[in-house]
C-alpha positions in Angstrom: 203.9 188.4 27.2 201.0 187.7 26.3 198.3 189.9 26.7 195.2 188.2 29.2 193.2 191.0 30.7 190.2 191.9 28.4 187.4 194.5 28.8 183.6 195.2 26.8 182.2 198.0 25.3 181.5 200.3 26.6 184.0 201.6 28.2 182.3 204.6 29.4 177.7 204.8 29.2 176.4 207.9 28.3 179.6 209.8 26.9 179.4 211.4 23.5 181.8 213.0 20.8 184.8 211.0 23.5 188.2 212.9 23.1 191.4 210.8 24.7 194.4 212.1 24.9 197.8 210.6 25.9 200.3 212.8 27.4 203.6 212.2 27.6 203.6 211.8 31.2 201.5 208.7 30.8 197.8 209.5 31.6 195.0 209.1 29.3 193.1 212.6 29.3 189.6 212.2 28.3 186.9 214.4 27.2 183.1 214.5 26.6 179.6 216.3 25.8 178.3 217.5 29.1 176.3 219.6 27.8 176.6 222.4 30.9 179.8 222.5 31.6 183.6 221.0 30.7 184.4 217.5 32.7 187.4 216.3 32.2 189.1 213.1 33.0 192.2 211.5 34.3 193.5 207.4 34.2 196.2 206.0 33.6 194.4 202.8 31.6 192.3 203.5 28.5 190.2 200.5 28.6 189.2 201.9 32.3 189.0 205.5 31.8 185.7 205.7 33.6 187.0 205.1 36.5 189.4 207.6 36.8 189.9 211.4 38.8 187.1 213.4 36.9 187.2 217.5 37.6 184.7 219.8 35.5 186.9 222.7 34.5 185.1 224.9 33.8 181.0 226.3 33.8 179.8 229.1 32.2 178.0 231.8 34.4 174.4 231.0 33.1 172.3 233.4 30.3 175.9 234.3 28.9 176.3 233.9 24.9 178.7 231.2 25.4 176.4 229.3 28.1 174.8 226.7 26.6 175.2 223.6 24.2 178.6 222.6 25.6 179.9 220.5 23.1 182.6 218.5 21.8 185.7 219.3 24.0 188.6 218.4 22.9 191.8 219.2 24.5 194.7 219.7 23.7 199.0 220.5 24.3 200.3 223.1 22.4 203.6 225.3 23.1 203.8 224.0 26.4 200.5 225.0 27.9 196.6 222.5 27.7 194.2 224.5 25.2 190.5 222.9 25.3 188.8 223.3 22.6 184.5 223.3 22.7 181.3 224.3 20.6 178.5 226.5 22.9 176.0 229.3 21.8 173.8 230.9 23.8 170.7 228.7 23.2 170.5 230.3 19.9 170.8 227.7 16.2 173.0 226.8 14.6 173.9 230.6 13.5 174.9 230.8 17.6 177.2 228.5 17.6 181.5 229.5 17.6 184.1 227.4 19.3 185.2 228.1 22.4 189.6 228.1 24.1 190.3 227.3 27.1 194.1 227.6 28.6 195.7 226.5 31.8 199.9 226.9 31.7 200.5 223.6 34.9 201.9 220.0 34.2 198.8 219.0 35.2 196.1 220.4 32.9 194.0 219.1 36.4 195.1 221.6 38.4 195.7 225.3 38.1 193.3 227.1 36.8 191.2 227.4 33.4 191.7 230.8 32.0 188.9 232.0 29.0 190.9 233.3 26.1 187.3 234.2 24.3 185.5 232.0 20.9 187.6 232.3 17.7 186.6 234.4 15.1 185.6 231.8 12.2 184.4 233.5 9.3 181.1 231.0 9.5 179.1 229.6 12.4 180.3 226.1 13.2 181.5 223.6 15.5 183.7 220.8 16.4 187.4 222.6 16.7 190.9 220.8 16.6 194.3 221.9 16.1 197.1 220.2 13.5 201.3 221.5 13.7 202.4 221.2 10.2 205.8 221.7 9.3 205.5 223.8 12.1 202.9 225.9 11.5 199.9 225.1 13.7 196.3 225.0 11.9 192.7 225.2 12.6 190.0 222.9 11.2 186.1 222.7 11.4 182.2 222.3 10.7 181.3 224.9 9.3 177.6 225.8 8.8 176.1 226.8 5.9 174.3 224.7 2.0 177.2 222.7 -0.1 174.3 222.4 -1.8 171.9 221.1 1.0 171.5 222.7 4.5 174.7 220.6 6.6 178.2 221.4 7.8 181.7 221.1 6.3 185.3 221.0 7.1 187.3 223.6 6.6 191.2 224.9 7.7 192.9 228.5 8.8 195.9 228.7 9.7 196.8 230.2 13.6 198.9 233.1 15.2 198.5 231.6 18.7 196.2 228.4 19.7 193.3 231.0 20.3 193.7 233.2 16.8 193.1 232.4 13.4 194.7 234.6 10.2 195.1 234.3 6.8 192.5 232.3 4.3 189.3 230.2 5.4 190.1 226.1 2.7 186.7 224.5 2.0 187.9 221.1 2.6 185.5 218.3 2.1 181.7 218.8 1.9 178.8 216.7 2.4 177.8 216.1 -1.2 177.8 211.7 -1.8 174.8 209.9 0.0 175.9 208.7 2.9 177.3 212.0 4.2 173.1 212.7 3.4 171.8 210.9 5.9 169.5 212.0 8.3 167.4 214.7 7.1 171.0 216.9 6.8 174.1 217.1 5.1 177.4 216.9 7.7 180.5 216.8 7.9 181.5 217.2 10.8 184.0 216.3 14.1 187.2 216.7 12.0 190.7 214.7 13.5 194.3 214.5 12.6 196.1 211.3 12.6 200.3 210.7 11.0 201.3 207.9 10.4 203.3 205.8 7.5 204.8 209.7 5.5 200.6 210.9 5.4 198.3 212.4 7.0 194.1 211.5 7.5 191.7 213.4 8.3 189.4 212.0 9.5 185.6 213.2 9.4 182.0 212.0 10.8 179.0 212.0 7.6 175.4 212.1 8.1 173.9 213.0 11.3 174.7 211.5 14.6 170.7 211.0 15.6 170.7 208.8 12.4 172.1 204.9 12.1 173.9 205.5 9.0 177.0 207.7 11.3 180.0 207.0 9.8 183.3 208.5 9.4 184.8 209.8 6.1 188.3 210.2 5.4 190.5 212.5 3.5 194.0 211.6 2.8 197.5 213.8 2.5 201.1 213.5 1.7 202.4 214.9 4.6 205.1 217.3 2.9 202.2 218.8 1.6 200.0 222.0 1.7 197.0 221.7 3.6 195.9 225.3 2.7 195.2 223.8 -0.4 192.3 221.6 -1.1 193.5 219.9 -3.9 196.1 217.8 -2.5 194.0 215.5 0.3 192.3 212.4 -1.7 188.4 211.7 -0.4 187.6 208.6 -0.7 184.9 207.1 -2.1 183.3 205.0 0.8 182.7 204.8 4.3 185.8 203.9 6.3 184.5 203.1 9.8 180.7 202.5 9.9 177.4 200.4 11.2 177.7 197.2 12.4 173.9 195.8 12.1 175.0 192.1 12.8 176.8 193.4 16.3 174.1 196.2 17.0 175.5 198.7 16.8 175.0 201.8 15.0 175.1 205.6 14.7 179.5 205.1 14.6 181.7 208.5 14.5 182.5 211.4 15.8 185.7 209.8 17.4 189.8 210.6 18.2 192.8 208.3 18.1 195.4 207.5 20.4 197.1 204.5 21.3 198.7 201.7 24.2 200.4 203.0 26.7 203.8 200.7 25.8 202.7 202.7 22.5 202.9 199.7 20.1 199.1 199.4 19.9 196.5 202.2 17.8 193.5 202.4 19.4 190.2 204.3 17.8 187.9 205.8 20.1 184.2 206.9 19.5 180.9 206.7 20.0 177.3 205.1 18.7 174.2 203.9 19.6 172.7 200.8 20.4 169.9 200.6 18.3 168.3 202.5 15.5 166.5 205.4 16.3 168.3 205.4 20.3 167.6 208.1 22.1 171.4 210.4 21.4 172.1 210.9 24.7 172.5 206.6 25.1 175.1 207.7 23.0 178.1 205.8 24.5 181.7 205.8 24.2 184.2 202.5 22.9 188.0 201.6 22.1 189.1 198.9 19.6 192.1 198.4 18.3 192.3 199.5 14.6 195.9 197.9 12.0 197.5 199.6 8.9 197.2 197.7 4.7 198.6 197.0 3.4 199.1 200.1 1.3 199.6 202.6 4.4 196.0 203.9 5.1 194.4 202.4 8.2 192.0 199.8 8.6 189.3 200.0 11.0 187.6 197.1 11.0 184.0 196.8 12.2 182.6 198.1 15.2 182.9 195.8 17.8 180.0 194.4 19.5 178.5 194.4 23.3 179.5 190.8 24.1 182.4 190.6 21.9 186.2 190.5 24.1 188.2 192.2 23.2 192.3 192.8 24.4 192.8 195.7 26.7 195.5 198.1 26.0 199.3 196.4 25.4 200.8 197.9 28.8 198.1 197.8 31.2 
């Protein structure tokens, strides 16, 4: 049956660093940066996720080491339980940022209690933690701070013993060495997210500063049979794979996640953007759009849809 229902972006106002997890229960679980708490939204609809059921699942005790600047939460279902990875610090600078972990053993993450599992012991301070399971091994990826040689962040990977414990080597996968990765005053590779398709793994990351209109998505590609701990197994795209559209009035496109339509037939990208160059970062809003695939099997994200563009809702809504 042809799709007729439509929607317009953005789907959630003032919602930066959007993360969507589509679970086997038929629901979408949505998170974004709320700064002083961790909030979870549950929705049957992707395009109408703003109307979903909301719940604050974690609020730190005031004044603690991890009680400030709660950023970029991600919910994952790993080894039969729910985990949330988020960035927090003590109100200081970059050198105090760590990725924290919460756990919930209920079938429904909106129920039960979330327990604190600690802050991951990364060799360098960082943000934007995510996890990947490949060939039975659990990996942790994040953006760690340093000089590469300019000051900023780069994407690292480590193995995990369990969803809250790191082990072994600390390997740098991509650093911001290209000019389009250094816009806005800092050299940035952050927000790693994994996309598994066509026998390959695509590591999509955000580059340049989030307040720059040139915040954009870069990509590493690896054969799915490769070793993700080997930097040589990854090939870095020389240009952004998704960036601003001056024509459509969409800027600072980045910090994304991926999901599928309810019926599983369509791939969708979820990302935040600003409405104009130099806009207050508090105006970052969550946007979604369907994407396709190139003949060579790599993703084709297209260009950001404008606010006036009428889009069909995901198939199956």
